[in-house]
C-alpha positions in Angstrom: 79.1 147.3 -34.2 78.9 149.0 -37.6 75.7 150.2 -39.2 74.9 150.6 -42.9 71.8 152.2 -44.3 70.0 151.2 -47.5 67.4 153.5 -49.0 64.9 152.0 -51.4 62.3 154.1 -53.1 59.7 154.2 -55.8 57.6 157.2 -56.9 54.6 157.3 -59.2 54.8 159.0 -62.6 51.9 160.8 -64.3 49.2 158.7 -66.0 50.3 157.1 -69.3 48.2 156.9 -72.4 44.7 155.5 -72.0 44.8 151.8 -71.2 48.4 151.9 -70.0 47.7 152.7 -66.3 50.4 154.1 -64.1 54.2 153.8 -64.3 56.4 153.5 -61.2 60.0 154.5 -61.2 62.3 152.8 -58.7 65.7 153.7 -57.2 67.8 152.1 -54.5 70.6 154.0 -52.8 73.0 153.0 -50.1 75.2 155.1 -47.7 77.7 154.1 -45.0 78.0 156.5 -42.1 81.3 155.3 -40.7 83.6 152.4 -39.7 84.4 150.5 -36.5 87.7 149.0 -35.3 87.9 145.3 -36.3 84.8 145.3 -38.5 84.0 147.1 -41.7 81.4 147.3 -44.4 82.7 148.9 -47.6 82.0 149.1 -51.3 84.0 147.0 -53.7 86.7 149.6 -53.9 87.2 149.6 -50.1 85.6 153.0 -49.9 82.5 154.4 -48.2 79.6 152.3 -49.3 77.3 154.4 -51.5 75.3 153.1 -54.5 72.1 153.6 -56.5 70.1 151.0 -58.3 67.5 152.3 -60.8 64.6 150.0 -61.4 63.4 152.2 -64.3 59.8 152.6 -65.4 57.7 149.7 -64.0 54.8 149.9 -66.5 51.9 147.8 -65.2 51.1 144.8 -67.2 50.5 141.1 -66.9 54.2 140.6 -66.5 56.0 137.4 -65.5 59.5 138.8 -65.3 60.8 140.4 -62.1 62.5 143.8 -62.3 65.6 143.7 -60.1 68.7 145.4 -58.8 71.6 144.5 -56.6 74.0 145.9 -54.1 77.5 144.4 -53.7 79.6 145.1 -50.6 82.6 143.8 -48.6 82.6 142.5 -45.0 85.7 142.5 -42.8 85.9 141.1 -39.3 88.8 139.9 -37.1 87.0 138.7 -34.0 87.9 135.2 -32.9 84.2 134.4 -32.4 83.3 135.4 -35.9 80.7 137.9 -37.1 77.0 138.4 -37.7 75.0 140.8 -39.8 71.5 142.0 -38.7 69.0 143.7 -40.9 65.8 145.7 -40.3 63.6 147.9 -42.5 61.2 150.7 -42.1 58.6 151.1 -44.9 56.3 153.8 -45.9 53.9 153.9 -49.0 51.8 157.1 -49.2 49.3 157.1 -52.0 48.3 160.0 -54.3 45.0 158.6 -55.6 42.2 156.3 -54.4 42.5 152.6 -54.9 41.1 151.8 -58.3 41.3 148.2 -59.2 44.9 147.6 -58.1 46.6 147.3 -54.7 48.9 149.6 -52.7 52.5 148.6 -52.8 53.7 147.0 -49.6 57.0 145.7 -48.2 55.8 142.2 -49.0 55.9 143.1 -52.8 59.7 143.5 -52.8 61.8 140.3 -52.7 65.2 140.3 -51.0 67.9 137.7 -51.0 71.6 137.2 -50.6 72.8 135.6 -53.9 76.5 135.1 -53.3 79.3 135.3 -50.7 82.8 135.2 -52.2 85.9 135.0 -50.1 89.0 136.9 -51.2 92.4 135.2 -51.3 93.5 136.3 -47.8 90.4 135.1 -45.9 90.6 132.3 -43.4 89.5 128.9 -44.7 87.5 126.8 -44.4 84.5 129.1 -44.4 81.3 128.6 -42.5 79.2 131.6 -43.7 75.5 131.0 -43.2 72.5 132.9 -44.7 69.2 132.9 -42.8 66.8 130.4 -44.3 64.5 132.2 -46.7 67.1 134.8 -47.7 69.3 132.4 -49.6 67.6 132.8 -53.0 67.6 135.1 -56.0 64.4 137.2 -56.3 65.1 137.9 -60.0 64.6 134.3 -60.9 61.1 134.0 -59.4 58.4 133.9 -62.1 55.2 135.8 -61.6 52.9 133.5 -63.4 49.8 135.5 -62.6 51.3 138.9 -63.1 51.2 139.9 -59.4 53.7 139.6 -56.6 55.1 136.1 -56.6 57.2 136.2 -53.4 55.9 133.9 -50.7 57.9 135.2 -47.8 60.8 134.0 -45.7 59.0 130.9 -44.3 58.4 129.6 -47.8 62.0 130.4 -49.0 61.3 133.7 -50.7 62.0 136.5 -48.2 60.6 140.0 -48.7 61.2 143.4 -47.0 58.2 142.6 -44.9 60.3 139.9 -43.2 62.7 142.6 -42.1 60.1 144.8 -40.4 61.4 143.1 -37.3 65.2 142.9 -37.1 66.7 139.6 -38.1 70.2 138.1 -38.2 70.5 137.4 -41.9 74.1 136.3 -42.1 76.8 135.0 -39.8 80.1 133.1 -40.0 83.5 132.3 -38.5 86.4 134.7 -38.3 87.1 136.4 -41.6 90.8 137.3 -41.1 93.3 138.2 -38.4 93.3 141.8 -39.6 90.9 144.3 -41.1 93.3 146.1 -43.4 91.9 147.8 -46.5 95.2 147.2 -48.3 94.9 143.4 -48.1 92.6 140.7 -49.6 90.9 140.0 -46.3 87.2 140.4 -47.1 84.0 138.6 -48.1 82.1 140.0 -51.1 78.4 139.8 -50.5 75.7 140.3 -53.2 72.2 141.3 -52.1 69.5 141.4 -54.7 66.0 143.0 -54.7 63.1 142.2 -57.0 59.7 143.7 -57.8 57.1 142.8 -60.4 55.4 145.6 -62.3 51.7 145.6 -61.7 48.7 147.9 -61.1 49.8 149.5 -57.8 47.8 152.5 -56.4 49.5 155.7 -57.6 51.8 156.9 -55.0 55.3 156.3 -53.7 57.2 154.1 -51.2 60.3 154.5 -49.1 62.1 151.6 -47.5 65.1 152.2 -45.3 67.1 149.0 -44.6 69.6 149.1 -41.7 72.5 146.5 -41.8 74.6 146.1 -38.7 77.8 144.0 -38.5 78.9 142.9 -35.0 81.3 140.5 -33.4 80.3 137.0 -32.5 78.1 134.2 -34.1 
């Protein structure tokens, strides 16, 4: 079993000019603590997975577009029974001011989906890689018609971080290759995208830690 941590955070900025409300700045970072024999999660250069996605200033407005970022990583597994990836999240959102007409940011405000799985040339075919229902969508394409969080949750086909507060098997498939050699084209490239709509959140910050675990078996 191999574990991979995602760190997602937003911190509040000072008040903007009158009428502009508060701005939130977001950043997503990823770190991989180690590897396991027969199964690996790496970055796209086959190195230790570590990345940062900057959401930038999320100025509150009646926005319809989603601010998004993505993480791309590689999976390797040589077990005859295939592989699976589990995900869970811990979420914290301390505030720095009283609620004043907006809402406090929650895990349900952040959409998460797997947007692509691409097999390298050395991977065993045919593939049978399956994404958990609700996570097989692109949060950046969801329109916020009313200017507030548009994501409806996993049951409605638009998963959020709230759906990962309890661990879930988000991806599984058949054997990837007969080896897990970093010098060969024997991996799946997975893209995971996150989305958030700028709005009048209570001033404060949030921290989300996502744990990914790759294990043998379906």
